[in-house]
C-alpha positions in Angstrom: 0.0 0.0 -0.1 1.4 3.4 -1.1 1.2 6.2 1.7 0.4 9.5 0.6 2.3 12.6 2.1 -0.3 15.1 3.1 2.2 17.4 4.5 2.0 19.2 8.1 -1.4 20.6 8.5 -1.6 24.3 9.8 -2.0 24.4 13.6 -3.0 27.9 13.4 -6.8 28.4 13.6 -8.6 31.7 12.3 -9.9 33.6 15.0 -13.6 32.8 15.8 -14.8 36.4 15.6 -13.8 40.0 14.7 -12.4 41.7 17.9 -14.6 44.5 19.5 -12.4 47.7 18.9 -11.6 49.1 22.2 -9.2 52.0 23.0 -5.7 50.9 23.9 -3.8 51.3 26.9 -0.3 50.2 27.9 0.2 48.2 31.0 3.9 48.6 31.3 5.3 47.0 28.1 2.1 45.2 27.4 -0.6 46.7 25.2 -4.4 46.0 26.2 -7.1 46.8 23.9 -7.1 48.0 20.4 -5.5 45.6 18.0 -3.3 44.0 20.7 -3.6 40.2 21.1 -5.7 39.1 24.4 -3.1 39.2 27.1 -3.1 36.5 30.1 -2.7 37.4 33.7 -2.8 36.2 37.1 -2.4 37.3 40.9 0.3 36.0 43.4 -0.8 34.3 46.4 2.3 35.3 48.6 2.4 38.0 51.1 3.5 40.8 49.2 5.8 42.1 52.0 7.7 38.8 51.5 9.7 40.2 48.6 11.5 37.0 47.8 8.5 34.8 47.9 6.5 37.2 45.9 9.3 37.6 43.1 9.8 33.9 42.9 6.2 33.1 42.2 6.2 36.0 39.6 9.3 34.3 38.1 7.3 31.0 37.8 4.4 32.7 36.5 6.4 34.4 33.8 8.1 31.2 32.8 4.5 29.9 32.5 3.4 32.6 29.9 2.0 34.9 32.3 2.3 38.5 30.7 0.8 40.7 33.4 0.8 40.1 37.1 -1.2 41.5 40.1 0.0 41.6 43.7 -2.4 42.5 46.8 -1.6 45.5 48.7 -3.7 45.3 51.9 -1.0 46.8 54.4 1.7 49.4 54.8 4.3 46.8 54.6 3.1 45.5 51.4 3.1 49.0 49.9 6.7 49.4 51.1 7.7 46.2 49.1 6.2 47.5 45.8 9.3 49.6 44.5 11.5 46.4 44.7 9.0 44.1 43.2 8.0 46.4 40.2 11.7 47.0 39.5 12.8 43.3 39.7 9.7 41.5 37.9 10.2 40.7 34.5 6.5 41.3 33.6 4.3 44.4 34.5 3.1 44.3 38.0 -0.3 45.7 39.0 -1.1 46.6 42.6 -4.4 45.4 43.9 -6.1 48.0 46.1 -9.1 47.9 48.4 -10.3 50.0 51.4 -7.3 52.4 51.7 -6.9 55.0 48.9 -3.5 55.8 50.3 -2.1 52.9 48.8 -3.2 53.9 45.4 -0.8 56.6 45.5 2.1 54.5 47.1 1.7 52.1 44.2 1.8 54.8 41.6 4.9 56.4 43.2 6.7 52.7 43.4 6.5 52.4 39.7 3.6 49.7 39.4 2.7 49.6 35.8 -1.1 49.7 36.7 -3.3 50.0 39.8 -6.6 48.2 40.2 -9.2 50.0 42.4 -12.3 48.6 43.8 -14.7 51.5 44.1 -17.1 49.5 46.2 -15.1 49.1 49.1 -12.8 52.1 49.3 -13.9 54.7 51.6 -14.8 57.9 50.0 -13.2 56.8 46.9 -15.2 59.3 44.9 -13.6 62.1 46.6 -10.1 60.9 45.8 -10.8 60.5 42.3 -9.3 63.9 41.1 -6.0 63.4 43.1 -5.7 59.7 41.8 -6.2 60.8 38.2 -3.5 63.6 38.5 -1.1 61.2 40.0 -1.7 58.6 37.5 -1.6 60.8 34.7 1.6 62.4 35.9 3.2 58.8 36.1 1.6 57.3 32.9 0.0 54.6 35.0 -3.5 53.2 34.0 -6.1 52.5 36.3 -8.3 49.3 36.2 -11.6 49.9 37.8 -12.5 46.4 39.0 -16.3 46.0 40.2 -17.0 42.6 42.1 -20.5 41.3 42.7 -19.1 40.3 46.2 -18.2 44.2 47.0 -20.6 46.3 44.9 -21.1 49.8 46.1 -24.0 49.9 48.8 -26.0 52.6 47.0 -26.2 50.3 44.0 -27.2 47.3 46.0 -30.0 49.3 47.4 -31.0 50.5 44.0 -30.9 47.1 42.2 -31.6 44.7 45.1 -28.6 42.6 44.2 -25.6 42.5 42.0 -27.4 42.4 38.6 -25.5 43.0 35.3 -27.1 46.5 35.3 -25.7 47.2 38.7 -22.2 46.1 37.9 -22.2 48.1 34.7 -23.7 51.3 36.4 -21.0 51.1 39.0 -18.2 50.7 36.5 -19.4 53.6 34.3 -20.2 55.9 37.2 -16.6 55.7 38.5 -15.2 56.0 34.7 -17.2 59.2 34.3 -15.7 60.7 37.6 -12.4 60.2 36.0 -13.3 61.6 32.6 -14.4 64.8 34.4 -10.5 65.3 35.0 -9.6 64.3 31.6 -8.2 60.7 32.6 -9.1 57.9 30.2 -6.4 55.7 30.6 -8.7 53.0 32.0 -9.7 49.4 31.7 -12.9 47.9 33.5 -13.8 44.4 34.9 -17.4 43.4 36.1 -16.8 40.2 37.8 -19.4 37.8 39.1 -19.3 34.1 40.3 -22.2 33.2 38.0 -20.9 32.7 34.4 -24.4 33.7 33.1 -24.6 37.0 34.9 -21.0 37.8 34.2 -21.5 37.3 30.3 -24.6 39.4 30.4 -22.7 42.2 32.4 -19.9 42.3 29.8 -22.2 42.3 26.9 -24.0 45.3 28.2 -20.6 46.9 29.1 -19.3 46.3 25.6 -22.3 48.3 24.3 -21.7 51.3 26.5 -18.1 52.1 26.2 -14.9 51.6 24.3 -12.6 51.0 27.4 -10.7 47.8 27.2 -12.3 45.0 29.2 -10.5 42.8 31.7 -12.5 39.3 31.7 -12.9 37.3 34.9 -15.4 35.0 36.7 -14.6 35.9 40.3 -14.5 33.1 43.0 -14.7 30.5 40.2 -14.0 27.6 42.6 -11.5 24.7 42.7 -9.7 23.8 39.5 -12.2 21.7 37.9 -15.3 24.0 38.5 -13.2 27.1 37.9 -12.1 25.9 34.6 -15.4 25.0 33.4 -17.0 28.4 34.6 -14.1 30.4 33.1 -14.0 28.4 29.7 -17.7 28.8 29.2 -17.9 32.6 30.2 -14.7 33.5 28.2 -15.6 31.3 25.2 -19.0 33.1 25.1 -17.6 36.3 25.2 -14.4 36.1 23.2 -16.5 34.4 20.5 -18.2 37.7 20.0 -15.0 39.7 20.0 -15.4 40.8 23.6 -12.5 40.9 26.0 -8.9 42.3 25.9 -7.2 40.6 28.7 -8.1 37.7 31.0 -7.6 36.2 34.3 -8.9 32.8 35.2 -9.4 32.8 39.1 -8.9 29.3 40.4 -8.6 27.9 44.0 -5.3 26.4 42.9 -1.6 27.4 42.2 -1.5 30.6 40.0 0.3 28.8 37.4 -2.6 26.6 37.0 -4.7 29.8 35.9 -1.9 30.7 33.3 -2.1 27.2 31.7 -6.2 27.2 31.8 -6.0 30.9 30.3 -3.6 30.2 27.5 -5.5 26.9 26.6 -8.7 28.9 26.4 -7.2 31.3 23.9 -5.4 28.7 21.8 -8.7 26.9 21.6 -10.4 29.9 20.2 -7.7 30.7 17.6 -6.9 33.9 19.7 -3.2 32.7 20.2 -1.0 30.3 18.1 -1.2 27.0 19.6 1.7 25.3 21.0 2.1 21.6 21.6 -1.3 20.0 21.4 -2.0 16.2 22.0 -5.1 14.8 20.5 -6.0 11.6 22.1 -9.3 9.4 22.0 -11.5 8.8 25.0 -10.8 5.0 24.5 -13.8 2.7 24.2 -14.6 -1.0 23.7 -12.7 -1.0 20.5 -9.4 0.2 22.0 -6.7 -2.5 21.8 -4.2 -0.6 23.8 -4.1 1.4 27.0 -4.8 4.9 25.4 -5.1 6.7 28.8 -1.6 5.6 29.8 0.0 6.2 26.4 -1.4 9.8 26.3 -0.4 10.6 29.8 3.1 9.3 29.3 3.5 11.3 26.0 2.2 14.5 27.6 4.8 14.1 30.6 7.6 13.3 28.4 7.0 16.4 26.2 6.1 18.8 29.1 8.1 22.1 28.2 8.3 21.7 24.4 7.5 24.9 23.1 6.6 24.3 19.4 3.3 24.5 17.5 3.1 20.6 17.1 -0.1 18.3 17.1 0.5 14.8 18.5 -2.2 12.2 18.0 -2.4 9.2 20.3 -5.2 6.9 19.1 -6.2 3.6 20.1 -8.2 1.9 17.3 -8.7 1.5 13.7 -11.8 3.5 13.4 -10.5 7.0 13.8 -6.8 6.2 14.5 -5.3 6.2 11.0 -7.0 9.3 10.0 -6.2 11.3 13.2 -2.7 10.2 13.1 -2.3 11.2 9.4 -3.9 14.6 10.0 -1.5 15.4 12.9 2.1 16.5 12.7 3.0 13.3 14.5 0.9 10.3 15.6 0.3 6.8 16.3 -2.5 4.6 15.3 -2.4 1.6 17.8 -3.9 -2.0 18.0 -3.0 -5.5 18.3 -0.1 -4.7 20.8 1.6 -2.4 18.0 1.5 1.2 16.8 2.0 2.7 13.5 3.8 6.0 13.6 2.8 8.8 11.3 5.0 11.9 10.6 3.8 14.4 8.3 0.9 12.3 7.0 3.2 9.2 6.3 3.7 5.8 8.1 7.4 5.9 9.0 7.5 2.7 11.1 5.4 0.3 13.2 6.7 -0.3 16.7 5.6 -2.5 19.6 3.2 -1.0 22.0 6.3 -0.8 24.7 8.1 1.6 22.3 5.1 3.8 21.3 6.0 6.4 23.9 9.6 6.6 23.4 9.3 6.7 19.6 6.7 9.6 19.7 8.9 11.7 22.0 12.2 11.0 19.9 10.2 12.2 16.9 8.7 15.0 18.5 12.2 16.5 19.4 13.5 15.7 16.0 10.6 17.9 14.6 11.2 20.5 16.9 14.9 20.9 16.1 13.8 20.9 12.4 11.7 23.9 13.1 14.8 25.5 14.7 13.4 25.5 18.2 16.2 24.8 20.8 14.7 22.0 23.0 14.9 22.1 26.8 12.2 19.9 28.4 13.5 20.9 31.8 12.4 24.5 31.3 9.1 25.3 33.4 6.3 25.8 30.8 2.4 25.1 30.5 1.8 21.5 30.0 0.6 20.7 26.4 -3.3 21.0 25.7 -4.8 17.5 25.7 -7.9 17.1 23.3 -10.1 14.1 23.5 -12.2 12.8 20.6 
């Protein structure tokens, strides 16, 4: 039987929708809004005053693909740590401020790339807007107006009864209007809710009413599995409509996991070039090999490989050959052996015990052919795993 060379299929997917055209701001070196790619950010879980621990976590986030990082500033000690952290971080640092407006000014003076303020829980915030606007403008620091369902302004809770989409949007736009009175428009907005449906409705409404860049987030999304589902559903719905300029996946899990999920969401929507992707079948009664173990071992073996490579790990003759042929690299398994496909051609047949090592060897060879320096020990997001 003659094999047909189909060539490497493109792993770049056309974006799912045209982006909403928002105004652009600069968060340090990262553009947010306008025609800039959707950026991924997270937040440290360390005590900010512990400079070494915070910088170590920022370094791990940076290695995982995080582009912007936020740090909490609930105390004077935290505020005093900001100059060192802002200077030594390799990615822009945003100071997260609640309750105390004095820390807003401390963060601006410290050289933070942006400041997040929560108008709902900063005492007499409206009276401080003029001073904040002047300080931020003088230092070229954008402001994120971050409205949360759990800390909505009491005046709006009284008006709407609860944190409705309209209440969240009204809060954000009211605060924007106060900054606009002082000529300050270097703003991005978030209107977060723990319910993905309410969150999506709020962002849709907000997108219709302003041209500010929008920071997407489902707040208090929950543990890793639940939070991933909520975030993927909400972000997918909005990004599929072109709404959203930067994202933060909120998980009750290590921050690096947030970055992995965020990057995976963007790749799946064609909003970021895909990296390493493992396509594997869910297994069924037709499978003649242990697909679960094979897929997990291949994923572990290629952890950290930063190439746009699709690897198919298939377990039967129904979809296996077709999926393996369409991938850059793949295996169609059965009867204790596997046919190895590279660029659409069968290059060899190996025993089941050699499938994993063969796929890893061929993946590394393809990476080298692409001119990518291979370093599997380098920290990086794990590959995306897609099951049929």
